[in-house]
N, CA, C, O and CB atoms as a CASP TS submission, in Angstrom:
PFRMAT TS
TARGET T0000
AUTHOR 0000-0000-0000
METHOD Language model
MODEL 1
PARENT N/A
ATOM      1  N   MET     1       5.983  26.232  47.427  1.00  0.00           N
ATOM      2  CA  MET     1       5.570  25.075  46.705  1.00  0.00           C
ATOM      3  C   MET     1       5.842  25.103  45.213  1.00  0.00           C
ATOM      4  O   MET     1       5.492  26.060  44.521  1.00  0.00           O
ATOM      5  CB  MET     1       4.171  24.877  46.925  1.00  0.00           C
ATOM      6  N   MET     2       6.492  24.010  44.711  1.00  0.00           N
ATOM      7  CA  MET     2       6.805  24.041  43.236  1.00  0.00           C
ATOM      8  C   MET     2       5.652  23.868  42.383  1.00  0.00           C
ATOM      9  O   MET     2       4.770  23.075  42.709  1.00  0.00           O
ATOM     10  CB  MET     2       7.771  23.005  42.870  1.00  0.00           C
ATOM     11  N   PRO     3       5.586  24.533  41.337  1.00  0.00           N
ATOM     12  CA  PRO     3       4.459  24.273  40.289  1.00  0.00           C
ATOM     13  C   PRO     3       4.560  22.859  39.700  1.00  0.00           C
ATOM     14  O   PRO     3       5.657  22.318  39.559  1.00  0.00           O
ATOM     15  CB  PRO     3       4.539  25.340  39.068  1.00  0.00           C
ATOM     16  N   LYS     4       3.461  22.293  39.374  1.00  0.00           N
ATOM     17  CA  LYS     4       3.480  20.915  38.777  1.00  0.00           C
ATOM     18  C   LYS     4       3.548  21.017  37.271  1.00  0.00           C
ATOM     19  O   LYS     4       3.031  21.927  36.622  1.00  0.00           O
ATOM     20  CB  LYS     4       2.210  20.084  39.197  1.00  0.00           C
ATOM     21  N   ARG     5       4.174  20.087  36.814  1.00  0.00           N
ATOM     22  CA  ARG     5       4.328  19.970  35.285  1.00  0.00           C
ATOM     23  C   ARG     5       3.016  19.606  34.716  1.00  0.00           C
ATOM     24  O   ARG     5       2.257  18.807  35.264  1.00  0.00           O
ATOM     25  CB  ARG     5       5.409  18.881  34.845  1.00  0.00           C
ATOM     26  N   ARG     6       2.763  20.226  33.578  1.00  0.00           N
ATOM     27  CA  ARG     6       1.508  19.952  32.819  1.00  0.00           C
ATOM     28  C   ARG     6       1.702  18.772  31.801  1.00  0.00           C
ATOM     29  O   ARG     6       0.787  18.032  31.438  1.00  0.00           O
ATOM     30  CB  ARG     6       1.050  21.265  32.044  1.00  0.00           C
ATOM     31  N   ARG     7       3.018  18.689  31.382  1.00  0.00           N
ATOM     32  CA  ARG     7       3.482  17.568  30.479  1.00  0.00           C
ATOM     33  C   ARG     7       4.756  16.972  30.996  1.00  0.00           C
ATOM     34  O   ARG     7       5.478  17.598  31.773  1.00  0.00           O
ATOM     35  CB  ARG     7       3.709  18.063  29.015  1.00  0.00           C
ATOM     36  N   THR     8       5.024  15.816  30.588  1.00  0.00           N
ATOM     37  CA  THR     8       6.301  15.160  30.895  1.00  0.00           C
ATOM     38  C   THR     8       7.350  15.884  30.051  1.00  0.00           C
ATOM     39  O   THR     8       7.059  16.572  29.073  1.00  0.00           O
ATOM     40  CB  THR     8       6.266  13.581  30.586  1.00  0.00           C
ATOM     41  N   ARG     9       8.593  15.679  30.499  1.00  0.00           N
ATOM     42  CA  ARG     9       9.733  16.087  29.599  1.00  0.00           C
ATOM     43  C   ARG     9       9.665  15.519  28.227  1.00  0.00           C
ATOM     44  O   ARG     9       9.874  16.253  27.261  1.00  0.00           O
ATOM     45  CB  ARG     9      11.041  15.680  30.192  1.00  0.00           C
ATOM     46  N   ALA    10       9.387  14.265  28.079  1.00  0.00           N
ATOM     47  CA  ALA    10       9.342  13.622  26.795  1.00  0.00           C
ATOM     48  C   ALA    10       8.167  14.252  25.896  1.00  0.00           C
ATOM     49  O   ALA    10       8.326  14.473  24.695  1.00  0.00           O
ATOM     50  CB  ALA    10       9.144  12.061  27.008  1.00  0.00           C
ATOM     51  N   GLN    11       7.009  14.511  26.565  1.00  0.00           N
ATOM     52  CA  GLN    11       5.973  15.188  25.802  1.00  0.00           C
ATOM     53  C   GLN    11       6.249  16.507  25.386  1.00  0.00           C
ATOM     54  O   GLN    11       5.855  16.932  24.300  1.00  0.00           O
ATOM     55  CB  GLN    11       4.814  15.233  26.499  1.00  0.00           C
ATOM     56  N   ASP    12       6.953  17.231  26.247  1.00  0.00           N
ATOM     57  CA  ASP    12       7.349  18.671  25.944  1.00  0.00           C
ATOM     58  C   ASP    12       8.394  18.645  24.851  1.00  0.00           C
ATOM     59  O   ASP    12       8.306  19.456  23.929  1.00  0.00           O
ATOM     60  CB  ASP    12       7.931  19.436  27.247  1.00  0.00           C
ATOM     61  N   ARG    13       9.423  17.721  24.899  1.00  0.00           N
ATOM     62  CA  ARG    13      10.343  17.600  23.773  1.00  0.00           C
ATOM     63  C   ARG    13       9.725  17.259  22.503  1.00  0.00           C
ATOM     64  O   ARG    13      10.053  17.825  21.459  1.00  0.00           O
ATOM     65  CB  ARG    13      11.333  16.630  24.046  1.00  0.00           C
ATOM     66  N   ALA    14       8.850  16.359  22.561  1.00  0.00           N
ATOM     67  CA  ALA    14       8.114  15.911  21.237  1.00  0.00           C
ATOM     68  C   ALA    14       7.331  17.008  20.728  1.00  0.00           C
ATOM     69  O   ALA    14       7.224  17.134  19.508  1.00  0.00           O
ATOM     70  CB  ALA    14       7.139  14.678  21.436  1.00  0.00           C
ATOM     71  N   TYR    15       6.753  17.844  21.540  1.00  0.00           N
ATOM     72  CA  TYR    15       5.954  18.989  21.132  1.00  0.00           C
ATOM     73  C   TYR    15       6.852  20.032  20.401  1.00  0.00           C
ATOM     74  O   TYR    15       6.500  20.576  19.354  1.00  0.00           O
ATOM     75  CB  TYR    15       5.255  19.629  22.379  1.00  0.00           C
ATOM     76  N   ARG    16       8.016  20.266  21.017  1.00  0.00           N
ATOM     77  CA  ARG    16       8.951  21.257  20.448  1.00  0.00           C
ATOM     78  C   ARG    16       9.461  20.839  19.104  1.00  0.00           C
ATOM     79  O   ARG    16       9.536  21.619  18.155  1.00  0.00           O
ATOM     80  CB  ARG    16      10.121  21.483  21.374  1.00  0.00           C
ATOM     81  N   ILE    17       9.818  19.548  19.059  1.00  0.00           N
ATOM     82  CA  ILE    17      10.313  18.877  17.666  1.00  0.00           C
ATOM     83  C   ILE    17       9.232  19.061  16.745  1.00  0.00           C
ATOM     84  O   ILE    17       9.501  19.549  15.647  1.00  0.00           O
ATOM     85  CB  ILE    17      10.669  17.254  17.742  1.00  0.00           C
ATOM     86  N   ALA    18       7.987  18.731  17.032  1.00  0.00           N
ATOM     87  CA  ALA    18       6.942  18.746  15.983  1.00  0.00           C
ATOM     88  C   ALA    18       6.692  20.148  15.608  1.00  0.00           C
ATOM     89  O   ALA    18       6.416  20.401  14.435  1.00  0.00           O
ATOM     90  CB  ALA    18       5.630  18.073  16.441  1.00  0.00           C
ATOM     91  N   THR    19       6.765  21.115  16.517  1.00  0.00           N
ATOM     92  CA  THR    19       6.569  22.546  16.180  1.00  0.00           C
ATOM     93  C   THR    19       7.732  23.023  15.206  1.00  0.00           C
ATOM     94  O   THR    19       7.500  23.753  14.242  1.00  0.00           O
ATOM     95  CB  THR    19       6.549  23.441  17.540  1.00  0.00           C
ATOM     96  N   GLU    20       8.929  22.583  15.509  1.00  0.00           N
ATOM     97  CA  GLU    20      10.049  23.061  14.648  1.00  0.00           C
ATOM     98  C   GLU    20       9.884  22.429  13.265  1.00  0.00           C
ATOM     99  O   GLU    20      10.067  23.104  12.252  1.00  0.00           O
ATOM    100  CB  GLU    20      11.477  22.688  15.274  1.00  0.00           C
ATOM    101  N   ARG    21       9.553  21.193  13.217  1.00  0.00           N
ATOM    102  CA  ARG    21       9.295  20.553  11.974  1.00  0.00           C
ATOM    103  C   ARG    21       8.250  21.236  11.046  1.00  0.00           C
ATOM    104  O   ARG    21       8.427  21.410   9.840  1.00  0.00           O
ATOM    105  CB  ARG    21       8.872  19.203  12.263  1.00  0.00           C
ATOM    106  N   ARG    22       7.193  21.587  11.710  1.00  0.00           N
ATOM    107  CA  ARG    22       6.016  22.406  10.992  1.00  0.00           C
ATOM    108  C   ARG    22       6.584  23.671  10.518  1.00  0.00           C
ATOM    109  O   ARG    22       6.296  24.062   9.387  1.00  0.00           O
ATOM    110  CB  ARG    22       4.736  22.750  11.979  1.00  0.00           C
ATOM    111  N   GLN    23       7.383  24.365  11.293  1.00  0.00           N
ATOM    112  CA  GLN    23       7.944  25.602  10.859  1.00  0.00           C
ATOM    113  C   GLN    23       8.890  25.455   9.763  1.00  0.00           C
ATOM    114  O   GLN    23       8.874  26.272   8.842  1.00  0.00           O
ATOM    115  CB  GLN    23       8.579  26.264  11.935  1.00  0.00           C
ATOM    116  N   ASN    24       9.714  24.481   9.782  1.00  0.00           N
ATOM    117  CA  ASN    24      10.635  24.190   8.659  1.00  0.00           C
ATOM    118  C   ASN    24       9.896  23.789   7.401  1.00  0.00           C
ATOM    119  O   ASN    24      10.240  24.254   6.314  1.00  0.00           O
ATOM    120  CB  ASN    24      11.607  23.082   9.042  1.00  0.00           C
ATOM    121  N   HIS    25       8.923  22.967   7.513  1.00  0.00           N
ATOM    122  CA  HIS    25       8.008  22.600   6.387  1.00  0.00           C
ATOM    123  C   HIS    25       7.410  23.873   5.766  1.00  0.00           C
ATOM    124  O   HIS    25       7.496  24.062   4.553  1.00  0.00           O
ATOM    125  CB  HIS    25       6.844  21.641   6.889  1.00  0.00           C
ATOM    126  N   ALA    26       6.827  24.713   6.557  1.00  0.00           N
ATOM    127  CA  ALA    26       6.235  25.904   5.977  1.00  0.00           C
ATOM    128  C   ALA    26       7.158  26.859   5.351  1.00  0.00           C
ATOM    129  O   ALA    26       6.848  27.553   4.383  1.00  0.00           O
ATOM    130  CB  ALA    26       5.512  26.592   6.956  1.00  0.00           C
ATOM    131  N   ALA    27       8.315  26.873   5.940  1.00  0.00           N
ATOM    132  CA  ALA    27       9.475  27.720   5.337  1.00  0.00           C
ATOM    133  C   ALA    27       9.912  27.172   3.979  1.00  0.00           C
ATOM    134  O   ALA    27      10.151  27.925   3.034  1.00  0.00           O
ATOM    135  CB  ALA    27      10.760  27.732   6.315  1.00  0.00           C
ATOM    136  N   ARG    28      10.009  25.840   3.906  1.00  0.00           N
ATOM    137  CA  ARG    28      10.357  25.261   2.603  1.00  0.00           C
ATOM    138  C   ARG    28       9.375  25.424   1.633  1.00  0.00           C
ATOM    139  O   ARG    28       9.746  25.642   0.480  1.00  0.00           O
ATOM    140  CB  ARG    28      10.634  23.901   2.686  1.00  0.00           C
ATOM    141  N   GLN    29       8.059  25.352   1.918  1.00  0.00           N
ATOM    142  CA  GLN    29       7.007  25.600   1.028  1.00  0.00           C
ATOM    143  C   GLN    29       6.941  26.945   0.457  1.00  0.00           C
ATOM    144  O   GLN    29       6.748  27.148  -0.742  1.00  0.00           O
ATOM    145  CB  GLN    29       5.831  25.331   1.646  1.00  0.00           C
ATOM    146  N   ARG    30       7.127  27.981   1.454  1.00  0.00           N
ATOM    147  CA  ARG    30       7.284  29.388   0.992  1.00  0.00           C
ATOM    148  C   ARG    30       8.387  29.545   0.060  1.00  0.00           C
ATOM    149  O   ARG    30       8.207  30.186  -0.975  1.00  0.00           O
ATOM    150  CB  ARG    30       7.499  30.313   2.122  1.00  0.00           C
ATOM    151  N   ALA    31       9.572  28.992   0.343  1.00  0.00           N
ATOM    152  CA  ALA    31      10.741  29.209  -0.537  1.00  0.00           C
ATOM    153  C   ALA    31      10.537  28.643  -1.944  1.00  0.00           C
ATOM    154  O   ALA    31      10.991  29.207  -2.939  1.00  0.00           O
ATOM    155  CB  ALA    31      11.984  28.576   0.085  1.00  0.00           C
ATOM    156  N   GLN    32       9.799  27.444  -1.990  1.00  0.00           N
ATOM    157  CA  GLN    32       9.564  26.753  -3.206  1.00  0.00           C
ATOM    158  C   GLN    32       8.587  27.575  -4.019  1.00  0.00           C
ATOM    159  O   GLN    32       8.749  27.673  -5.235  1.00  0.00           O
ATOM    160  CB  GLN    32       9.049  25.335  -2.950  1.00  0.00           C
ATOM    161  N   VAL    33       7.616  28.148  -3.424  1.00  0.00           N
ATOM    162  CA  VAL    33       6.591  28.977  -4.146  1.00  0.00           C
ATOM    163  C   VAL    33       7.286  30.212  -4.735  1.00  0.00           C
ATOM    164  O   VAL    33       7.026  30.568  -5.884  1.00  0.00           O
ATOM    165  CB  VAL    33       5.398  29.424  -3.165  1.00  0.00           C
ATOM    166  N   LEU    34       8.219  30.912  -3.919  1.00  0.00           N
ATOM    167  CA  LEU    34       8.954  32.003  -4.350  1.00  0.00           C
ATOM    168  C   LEU    34       9.916  31.690  -5.515  1.00  0.00           C
ATOM    169  O   LEU    34      10.143  32.534  -6.382  1.00  0.00           O
ATOM    170  CB  LEU    34       9.670  32.535  -3.220  1.00  0.00           C
ATOM    171  N   THR    35      10.463  30.498  -5.522  1.00  0.00           N
ATOM    172  CA  THR    35      11.329  30.085  -6.571  1.00  0.00           C
ATOM    173  C   THR    35      10.641  29.782  -7.773  1.00  0.00           C
ATOM    174  O   THR    35      11.126  30.045  -8.873  1.00  0.00           O
ATOM    175  CB  THR    35      12.090  28.988  -6.197  1.00  0.00           C
ATOM    176  N   GLN    36       9.394  29.173  -7.600  1.00  0.00           N
ATOM    177  CA  GLN    36       8.616  28.872  -8.855  1.00  0.00           C
ATOM    178  C   GLN    36       8.070  30.087  -9.566  1.00  0.00           C
ATOM    179  O   GLN    36       8.062  30.204 -10.791  1.00  0.00           O
ATOM    180  CB  GLN    36       7.457  27.967  -8.536  1.00  0.00           C
ATOM    181  N   THR    37       7.595  31.018  -8.679  1.00  0.00           N
ATOM    182  CA  THR    37       7.066  32.306  -9.224  1.00  0.00           C
ATOM    183  C   THR    37       8.211  33.200  -9.912  1.00  0.00           C
ATOM    184  O   THR    37       8.033  33.839 -10.949  1.00  0.00           O
ATOM    185  CB  THR    37       6.379  33.130  -8.026  1.00  0.00           C
ATOM    186  N   ALA    38       9.345  33.155  -9.227  1.00  0.00           N
ATOM    187  CA  ALA    38      10.455  34.013  -9.854  1.00  0.00           C
ATOM    188  C   ALA    38      10.851  33.321 -11.192  1.00  0.00           C
ATOM    189  O   ALA    38      11.090  34.007 -12.186  1.00  0.00           O
ATOM    190  CB  ALA    38      11.795  34.155  -8.841  1.00  0.00           C
ATOM    191  N   ALA    39      10.922  31.914 -11.219  1.00  0.00           N
ATOM    192  CA  ALA    39      11.301  31.339 -12.513  1.00  0.00           C
ATOM    193  C   ALA    39      10.273  31.548 -13.560  1.00  0.00           C
ATOM    194  O   ALA    39      10.611  31.662 -14.738  1.00  0.00           O
ATOM    195  CB  ALA    39      11.564  29.893 -12.383  1.00  0.00           C
ATOM    196  N   ALA    40       9.001  31.606 -13.176  1.00  0.00           N
ATOM    197  CA  ALA    40       7.903  31.858 -14.168  1.00  0.00           C
ATOM    198  C   ALA    40       7.966  33.229 -14.712  1.00  0.00           C
ATOM    199  O   ALA    40       7.663  33.462 -15.882  1.00  0.00           O
ATOM    200  CB  ALA    40       6.532  31.644 -13.551  1.00  0.00           C
ATOM    201  N   THR    41       8.365  34.170 -13.859  1.00  0.00           N
ATOM    202  CA  THR    41       8.270  35.566 -14.346  1.00  0.00           C
ATOM    203  C   THR    41       9.605  36.078 -14.671  1.00  0.00           C
ATOM    204  O   THR    41       9.732  37.263 -14.978  1.00  0.00           O
ATOM    205  CB  THR    41       7.614  36.479 -13.332  1.00  0.00           C
ATOM    206  N   ASP    42      10.611  35.282 -14.630  1.00  0.00           N
ATOM    207  CA  ASP    42      11.983  35.777 -14.948  1.00  0.00           C
ATOM    208  C   ASP    42      12.197  35.854 -16.431  1.00  0.00           C
ATOM    209  O   ASP    42      12.107  34.872 -17.169  1.00  0.00           O
ATOM    210  CB  ASP    42      13.060  34.870 -14.325  1.00  0.00           C
ATOM    211  N   THR    43      12.487  37.085 -16.836  1.00  0.00           N
ATOM    212  CA  THR    43      12.648  37.341 -18.335  1.00  0.00           C
ATOM    213  C   THR    43      13.962  38.115 -18.356  1.00  0.00           C
ATOM    214  O   THR    43      14.369  38.796 -17.415  1.00  0.00           O
ATOM    215  CB  THR    43      11.357  38.214 -19.050  1.00  0.00           C
ATOM    216  N   HIS    44      14.564  37.951 -19.478  1.00  0.00           N
ATOM    217  CA  HIS    44      15.969  38.635 -19.716  1.00  0.00           C
ATOM    218  C   HIS    44      15.737  39.800 -20.685  1.00  0.00           C
ATOM    219  O   HIS    44      16.601  40.054 -21.524  1.00  0.00           O
ATOM    220  CB  HIS    44      17.118  37.567 -20.375  1.00  0.00           C
ATOM    221  N   GLY    45      14.639  40.499 -20.611  1.00  0.00           N
ATOM    222  CA  GLY    45      14.435  41.671 -21.442  1.00  0.00           C
ATOM    223  C   GLY    45      13.670  41.185 -22.705  1.00  0.00           C
ATOM    224  O   GLY    45      13.344  40.008 -22.856  1.00  0.00           O
ATOM    225  N   PRO    46      13.392  42.218 -23.646  1.00  0.00           N
ATOM    226  CA  PRO    46      12.637  41.824 -24.803  1.00  0.00           C
ATOM    227  C   PRO    46      13.568  41.129 -25.789  1.00  0.00           C
ATOM    228  O   PRO    46      14.790  41.276 -25.745  1.00  0.00           O
ATOM    229  CB  PRO    46      11.946  43.037 -25.446  1.00  0.00           C
ATOM    230  N   PRO    47      12.942  40.371 -26.673  1.00  0.00           N
ATOM    231  CA  PRO    47      13.841  39.750 -27.665  1.00  0.00           C
ATOM    232  C   PRO    47      14.510  40.741 -28.568  1.00  0.00           C
ATOM    233  O   PRO    47      13.986  41.827 -28.816  1.00  0.00           O
ATOM    234  CB  PRO    47      13.091  38.775 -28.501  1.00  0.00           C
ATOM    235  N   PRO    48      15.622  40.384 -29.042  1.00  0.00           N
ATOM    236  CA  PRO    48      16.368  41.349 -29.881  1.00  0.00           C
ATOM    237  C   PRO    48      15.621  41.657 -31.152  1.00  0.00           C
ATOM    238  O   PRO    48      14.800  40.862 -31.610  1.00  0.00           O
ATOM    239  CB  PRO    48      17.759  40.812 -30.224  1.00  0.00           C
ATOM    240  N   ASP    49      15.911  42.846 -31.742  1.00  0.00           N
ATOM    241  CA  ASP    49      15.253  43.277 -33.079  1.00  0.00           C
ATOM    242  C   ASP    49      16.058  42.501 -34.138  1.00  0.00           C
ATOM    243  O   ASP    49      17.287  42.556 -34.147  1.00  0.00           O
ATOM    244  CB  ASP    49      15.314  44.975 -33.360  1.00  0.00           C
ATOM    245  N   PRO    50      15.362  41.783 -35.024  1.00  0.00           N
ATOM    246  CA  PRO    50      16.115  41.031 -36.067  1.00  0.00           C
ATOM    247  C   PRO    50      16.752  42.025 -37.094  1.00  0.00           C
ATOM    248  O   PRO    50      17.698  41.649 -37.787  1.00  0.00           O
ATOM    249  CB  PRO    50      15.143  40.003 -36.819  1.00  0.00           C
ATOM    250  N   ASN    51      16.265  43.232 -37.192  1.00  0.00           N
ATOM    251  CA  ASN    51      16.808  44.228 -38.138  1.00  0.00           C
ATOM    252  C   ASN    51      17.926  45.161 -37.459  1.00  0.00           C
ATOM    253  O   ASN    51      18.414  46.120 -38.057  1.00  0.00           O
ATOM    254  CB  ASN    51      15.603  45.120 -38.688  1.00  0.00           C
ATOM    255  N   ASP    52      18.274  44.803 -36.199  1.00  0.00           N
ATOM    256  CA  ASP    52      19.233  45.653 -35.532  1.00  0.00           C
ATOM    257  C   ASP    52      20.637  45.215 -35.922  1.00  0.00           C
ATOM    258  O   ASP    52      21.103  44.164 -35.483  1.00  0.00           O
ATOM    259  CB  ASP    52      19.042  45.608 -34.001  1.00  0.00           C
ATOM    260  N   ASP    53      21.311  46.009 -36.740  1.00  0.00           N
ATOM    261  CA  ASP    53      22.680  45.837 -37.144  1.00  0.00           C
ATOM    262  C   ASP    53      23.605  46.541 -36.314  1.00  0.00           C
ATOM    263  O   ASP    53      23.237  47.634 -35.883  1.00  0.00           O
ATOM    264  CB  ASP    53      22.874  46.238 -38.477  1.00  0.00           C
ATOM    265  N   PRO    54      24.822  46.082 -35.988  1.00  0.00           N
ATOM    266  CA  PRO    54      25.784  46.723 -35.247  1.00  0.00           C
ATOM    267  C   PRO    54      26.222  47.997 -35.929  1.00  0.00           C
ATOM    268  O   PRO    54      26.092  48.052 -37.152  1.00  0.00           O
ATOM    269  CB  PRO    54      26.899  45.826 -35.009  1.00  0.00           C
ATOM    270  N   PRO    55      26.746  49.067 -35.253  1.00  0.00           N
ATOM    271  CA  PRO    55      27.145  50.325 -35.837  1.00  0.00           C
ATOM    272  C   PRO    55      28.380  50.076 -36.677  1.00  0.00           C
ATOM    273  O   PRO    55      29.205  49.254 -36.278  1.00  0.00           O
ATOM    274  CB  PRO    55      27.405  51.400 -34.752  1.00  0.00           C
ATOM    275  N   PRO    56      28.570  50.752 -37.849  1.00  0.00           N
ATOM    276  CA  PRO    56      29.807  50.592 -38.649  1.00  0.00           C
ATOM    277  C   PRO    56      31.024  51.216 -37.952  1.00  0.00           C
ATOM    278  O   PRO    56      30.924  52.262 -37.311  1.00  0.00           O
ATOM    279  CB  PRO    56      29.627  51.234 -40.043  1.00  0.00           C
ATOM    280  N   PHE    57      32.161  50.551 -38.095  1.00  0.00           N
ATOM    281  CA  PHE    57      33.380  51.082 -37.496  1.00  0.00           C
ATOM    282  C   PHE    57      34.321  51.135 -38.668  1.00  0.00           C
ATOM    283  O   PHE    57      35.472  51.546 -38.518  1.00  0.00           O
ATOM    284  CB  PHE    57      33.945  50.193 -36.269  1.00  0.00           C
TER
END
């Protein structure tokens, strides 16, 4: 005897689509947070010394 379906194919498809959308949304949120924190903490080293002259040649 075949097992009975708990949900229709349409319900199963809608559930899978909703799950994928939730996962995509969460991934976009994580990427956005990482981008924002990287931009906030991104430095290009200390500022140059104003009295730093190039060596004489």
